[in-house]
C-alpha positions as CSV (number, residue, x, y, z in Angstrom):
1,X,58.2,-20.0,47.2
2,X,60.7,-17.4,46.2
3,X,63.0,-18.2,43.2
4,X,66.2,-19.7,44.5
5,X,64.8,-20.4,47.9
6,X,65.5,-23.9,49.2
7,X,62.6,-26.2,49.9
8,X,62.6,-27.7,53.4
9,X,63.2,-31.4,53.5
10,X,60.7,-33.5,55.4
11,X,62.1,-34.8,58.7
12,X,61.6,-38.3,60.2
13,X,60.0,-39.1,63.5
14,X,61.2,-42.2,65.4
15,X,58.3,-43.9,67.2
16,X,58.7,-46.8,69.6
17,X,55.8,-49.2,69.9
18,X,56.1,-51.6,72.9
19,X,53.2,-53.3,74.7
20,X,52.0,-56.7,75.9
21,X,49.4,-56.6,73.2
22,X,49.1,-54.8,69.8
23,X,46.6,-55.2,67.0
24,X,46.9,-53.5,63.6
25,X,43.9,-54.4,61.5
26,X,43.6,-53.5,57.8
27,X,41.0,-55.9,56.4
28,X,38.8,-56.8,59.4
29,X,35.1,-57.5,59.6
30,X,32.9,-57.4,62.6
31,X,33.0,-61.1,63.3
32,X,36.8,-61.5,62.8
33,X,39.2,-58.7,63.7
34,X,42.6,-59.7,62.3
35,X,45.9,-58.0,62.8
36,X,48.8,-57.3,60.4
37,X,52.2,-58.4,61.6
38,X,53.3,-54.8,61.7
39,X,51.8,-51.3,62.4
40,X,49.6,-50.2,59.5
41,X,49.8,-46.6,58.1
42,X,46.2,-46.0,59.1
43,X,46.9,-47.2,62.7
44,X,49.9,-44.9,63.0
45,X,48.1,-41.9,61.6
46,X,45.2,-42.6,63.8
47,X,47.5,-42.5,66.8
48,X,48.9,-39.2,65.6
49,X,45.4,-37.8,65.3
50,X,44.6,-38.9,68.8
51,X,47.7,-37.2,70.1
52,X,46.8,-34.0,68.3
53,X,43.2,-34.1,69.4
54,X,42.2,-34.1,65.8
55,X,38.8,-35.7,65.4
56,X,36.5,-36.0,62.4
57,X,37.4,-36.7,58.8
58,X,40.8,-35.0,58.7
59,X,40.9,-35.3,54.9
60,X,43.5,-32.5,54.4
61,X,45.9,-33.8,57.1
62,X,45.7,-37.3,55.8
63,X,46.3,-36.2,52.2
64,X,49.6,-34.7,53.3
65,X,50.8,-38.0,54.7
66,X,49.4,-40.2,51.8
67,X,52.7,-40.4,49.8
68,X,55.1,-39.9,52.6
69,X,57.3,-42.9,53.7
70,X,56.9,-45.2,56.7
71,X,59.5,-47.8,57.6
72,X,58.7,-50.3,60.3
73,X,61.3,-52.5,62.0
74,X,60.1,-55.4,64.1
75,X,62.3,-56.5,67.0
76,X,62.1,-59.8,68.9
77,X,63.8,-61.0,72.0
78,X,67.4,-62.3,71.6
79,X,69.5,-64.9,73.4
80,X,73.2,-65.5,73.4
81,X,74.5,-68.5,71.4
82,X,77.3,-70.8,72.6
83,X,79.7,-69.0,70.2
84,X,78.9,-65.7,72.0
85,X,76.7,-64.2,69.3
86,X,73.0,-63.3,69.4
87,X,70.1,-65.2,67.9
88,X,66.4,-64.5,67.7
89,X,63.9,-66.0,70.2
90,X,60.8,-67.3,68.5
91,X,58.0,-64.9,68.3
92,X,55.0,-65.4,70.5
93,X,51.9,-66.8,68.7
94,X,48.9,-64.7,67.9
95,X,46.4,-64.3,70.8
96,X,42.8,-65.0,69.8
97,X,40.3,-63.4,72.1
98,X,36.7,-64.6,71.8
99,X,33.9,-62.0,72.5
100,X,30.1,-62.3,72.7
101,X,28.5,-58.9,72.1
102,X,24.9,-58.1,73.1
103,X,24.2,-61.1,75.3
104,X,21.8,-61.0,78.2
105,X,20.8,-57.3,78.1
106,X,17.4,-56.3,79.2
107,X,15.6,-54.6,76.3
108,X,13.3,-52.8,78.8
109,X,16.3,-51.1,80.5
110,X,17.1,-47.9,78.6
111,X,20.8,-48.1,79.6
112,X,21.3,-51.9,79.1
113,X,19.5,-51.7,75.7
114,X,22.3,-49.4,74.4
115,X,24.7,-52.4,74.5
116,X,22.6,-54.5,72.2
117,X,24.0,-54.5,68.6
118,X,22.1,-52.2,66.2
119,X,22.4,-50.9,62.7
120,X,23.8,-47.5,61.8
121,X,20.2,-46.2,61.8
122,X,19.7,-47.4,65.4
123,X,17.4,-50.3,64.4
124,X,17.7,-53.9,65.7
125,X,20.6,-55.7,63.9
126,X,19.7,-58.2,61.3
127,X,19.4,-61.5,63.1
128,X,19.4,-59.6,66.4
129,X,20.6,-61.0,69.7
130,X,24.1,-62.1,70.5
131,X,27.0,-61.5,68.1
132,X,30.2,-63.5,68.3
133,X,33.6,-62.0,67.4
134,X,37.1,-63.2,67.3
135,X,39.9,-60.6,67.9
136,X,43.5,-61.3,67.2
137,X,46.5,-59.6,68.9
138,X,50.3,-59.6,68.6
139,X,52.0,-60.6,71.9
140,X,55.2,-59.1,73.3
141,X,55.8,-57.2,70.0
142,X,58.2,-54.3,69.7
143,X,58.3,-52.0,66.6
144,X,60.3,-49.0,65.6
145,X,58.3,-46.8,63.2
146,X,60.3,-44.2,61.2
147,X,57.6,-41.9,59.8
148,X,58.3,-39.1,57.3
149,X,56.3,-36.0,58.3
150,X,55.6,-32.6,56.7
151,X,58.3,-30.2,57.7
152,X,55.9,-27.6,58.9
153,X,54.1,-30.0,61.2
154,X,57.0,-32.0,62.7
155,X,57.4,-29.9,65.9
156,X,53.7,-29.8,66.6
157,X,53.4,-33.6,66.2
158,X,56.5,-34.3,68.3
159,X,55.0,-32.1,71.1
160,X,51.6,-33.8,70.8
161,X,53.2,-37.3,71.1
162,X,54.9,-36.2,74.3
163,X,51.7,-34.5,75.7
164,X,48.8,-36.2,73.9
165,X,45.4,-34.5,73.8
166,X,43.7,-37.8,73.9
167,X,44.8,-41.3,75.0
168,X,46.9,-43.2,72.5
169,X,46.8,-46.9,71.9
170,X,48.7,-49.4,69.7
171,X,45.9,-50.4,67.5
172,X,42.9,-51.0,69.9
173,X,42.0,-49.4,73.1
174,X,43.2,-52.3,75.2
175,X,46.6,-52.1,73.7
176,X,48.2,-49.6,76.0
177,X,51.9,-48.7,75.3
178,X,54.4,-49.5,78.1
179,X,57.2,-47.2,77.1
180,X,57.6,-43.7,75.6
181,X,56.5,-43.5,72.0
182,X,58.3,-40.4,70.7
183,X,62.1,-41.0,70.4
184,X,63.3,-38.1,68.4
185,X,63.2,-36.2,65.1
186,X,65.9,-36.8,62.5
187,X,66.9,-35.2,59.2
188,X,67.7,-38.5,57.7
189,X,65.8,-41.8,57.8
190,X,69.1,-43.7,58.3
191,X,69.8,-41.7,61.5
192,X,66.4,-42.6,62.9
193,X,67.0,-46.3,62.1
194,X,70.4,-46.2,63.7
195,X,68.8,-44.8,66.9
196,X,66.2,-47.6,66.8
197,X,69.0,-50.2,66.7
198,X,70.5,-48.6,69.8
199,X,67.2,-48.7,71.6
200,X,66.7,-52.4,70.7
201,X,70.2,-53.3,72.0
202,X,69.4,-51.7,75.3
203,X,66.3,-53.9,75.5
204,X,68.0,-57.1,74.4
205,X,66.0,-57.1,71.2
206,X,67.2,-58.1,67.7
207,X,65.7,-57.2,64.3
208,X,63.2,-59.7,62.9
209,X,62.0,-58.0,59.7
210,X,61.4,-54.6,58.0
211,X,58.2,-53.4,56.4
212,X,59.0,-50.8,53.7
213,X,56.6,-48.4,52.1
214,X,56.2,-49.3,48.4
215,X,57.7,-52.1,46.2
216,X,61.5,-52.5,46.3
217,X,63.6,-53.5,43.3
218,X,63.4,-57.1,42.0
219,X,65.0,-59.5,44.3
220,X,65.5,-57.1,47.2
221,X,62.4,-58.0,49.2
222,X,61.3,-61.4,50.6
223,X,57.6,-60.5,50.1
224,X,55.7,-57.7,48.3
225,X,52.0,-57.3,48.8
226,X,49.2,-54.8,48.7
227,X,47.5,-53.6,51.9
228,X,44.4,-51.3,52.1
229,X,45.7,-49.0,54.9
230,X,46.2,-45.5,53.5
231,X,43.5,-43.4,55.2
232,X,41.7,-41.0,53.0
233,X,39.1,-40.1,55.5
234,X,38.5,-40.8,59.2
235,X,35.3,-40.2,61.1
236,X,32.0,-42.2,60.9
237,X,32.5,-42.9,57.1
238,X,36.1,-44.2,57.0
239,X,37.8,-44.5,53.6
240,X,41.1,-46.0,52.6
241,X,43.2,-46.7,49.6
242,X,45.8,-49.3,48.7
243,X,49.6,-49.2,48.9
244,X,52.3,-51.8,48.4
245,X,54.5,-53.0,51.2
246,X,57.8,-54.9,51.0
247,X,58.9,-57.2,53.7
248,X,62.6,-57.9,54.3
249,X,63.5,-60.6,56.9
250,X,66.7,-60.3,58.9
251,X,69.2,-63.2,58.4
């Protein structure tokens, strides 16, 4: 960069996640697929990669996003109080979906045998036969995600979100968005959050909580915890690292 030249500030994308079902796993095993209460960074970046048509490991792209901010605002339905104000409607409980994988397939049928669980080497799974899984979903959830993006990639990502190369989902493939995801690019995070509030009001939604990237100052957050959701490498051998998240609940 030339001496005296101004460094471009990273802009912020406003993403709107709305669907009957969403699932954002960060510590799931095969038999139990949990979900966080908010979109994970790995889930959001996976969605961006799908929109861009970027397959494989994508180590360089993910490294650019590793330290950039992500603020999530959760909105729930609202109702009017007797005094004329608004109050939150209680969130829907988690949906637990029970699956049996590999049951009743004919081992002699070359196509049906493909559905029987196997190891990474293609050998019969340890224990073989049917595998039981429990998968958890958020119901009727709505999130605004304000994502800091590299300045030189903002326009490309914005275009991809409006014309995705591959299908995009809100966590898992059965979590299909029911509204437009991309809602604008902003110079300031505060401007993106203000636009999110306007969108929520149009939909009779009210803020429930915020999930902030990193640990806030003492006494500022209701909860601070560590989550393993910063992707280092996608592809067949997925790798992640930890980050801290601060939750602040709306009054």
